[in-house]
C-alpha positions, 0 to 999 in steps of 0.5 A: 226295582224288580217290581217296577221293571215288570210293570214296565215290561207288561206295558211295553209287551202289551204295546208290542202285541197290539202295535205289531198287528196294527191295532190300538193297545187295549190293557187288561182286555179279556176277550181273547186267549192271547189277552187272557194268557198275557194278563194272567202271566202278569198277575201271577208274576206280580203276585210273587213279586209282591210276596217277595216285597212283604217277606224280603228276608226269605230272598237273598240279595244275590237272588234279587240281583239276578231277578233285576238283571233278568227283568232288564233283559226281558224288558230289552227284548220286549222293546225290541219286539216292537221294531220288527215287522210282521212275521220277522221276529226271529223264532230263536228270540221268541223261544229265548224270551219264553225261557227267560220268563220261565227262569224268572218265575222259577227264581220267584216261586221258592218261599225261602232261601235254600242253602245250596252251593252256587253250582247246586243253586244254578242247577235247581234254577235250570231244573225249575226253569225247564219245569215251568217251560215244559208245563207251559208247552204241554198246556198249549199242546193239549189246548191245540187238541181241543180246538174245534175244527170241521170237515163237514160240508153241511156244518160249513154251509150253515156257517155261510162264509163269504169265501175260503182262504187257503193258507200258503205252504211250501212249493217245490221248485227246480229241475227235480220237482218243477214249480208245483205244490208240496204235498202239504200245499196240494192237500190244502188245494184239494180241500179248497177245490172241494169247498167250490165244488160242494157249493160251500163257499162262492170264492177262494183266496190263495195266500203266500209269497215267493222267494226271489226268482220263484213263483209265489205259493199263491199263484201255484195254488191258483194254477192247480185249483184251475186245473181241478176245474175251479172257475178262475174268476172265483180265485184271488191270489195274494202274493205278499205274505211271508208268515201266518200272521201276515196272512191273517192281517191280509184277511182283516185288512183287505178282505174284511175291512176293504171288501166287506167279508164277514165270515171266513173258512180257513183251510190249513193243516189240523195242527196249524189251525189252533194258532191260526184261529187264535190269531183270527179271534184276536184280530176280530175275524169270524172264522172256522177252520177245516183241516187238509187231511194230510197223512203224516208219520207219527214222529213227524206229526208229533214234531209239528204239533210241538213246534206249533205249541211253542209258536202258539205260546209265543203268539199268546205272549208276544203277539208274533 
């Protein structure tokens, strides 16, 4: 039963990853890291389930019951993921799902049943779960450091992009700050303006929506670009996206499909670009990234990198 639930979960998860991005599901595709990671996780889990079937005497009835119950919960969350619009799947649900997958593997990996008390057994499972989870996050963390981005204008000119896309970031509102870009968004705007002034791209698109009663991130970015001497006719402001993924889907649906863009230069923070470009690859976008160059304290940078690593892991598995 646990094996059957795992197969059904894989089918539901593949559907959720593709449908959630407006694509037709493709099973066992290996052309993107998201597909490779998801398929590898399925085969890895299936291997241990088959091992358990062949050597069932090494697995206690209690462990099998826990596996079946955990499998049902994973399947339920996977089915729920299909019902969320782009960018709305709760972050806590993504982390819970990853932890459940880690716990599931930690139950499968032991080759025999150890004679522990229930409390010690639970502690052992918890320890192994954290080890599996931490290992996956560490792998993703290292992966983000190896992702190639460029600040070289000559390299970007040779890429011959149809335009640059500045991803949205927080804006400051209210009496204290006024309606202006946060330091993060301001750095992205600065790089975007340079792309125009250095004749790297012929046009720019700013992205990002707004909270109720506030000006959109993309509109503020457009205003500041004009203030930096960029011709207004070269700037388009996209005002509906609420997440990184929805911005990538705008690039695919509007810029590539409708307007015929073939190549993109994406401007964001260095630690964010690995996830951005992974989304681009999965959605068939030919894109390179250029970092904003924002300077941050070491602890803040470590936090943002760790957060992005978990977010990238969630995207690989859930497509959210």
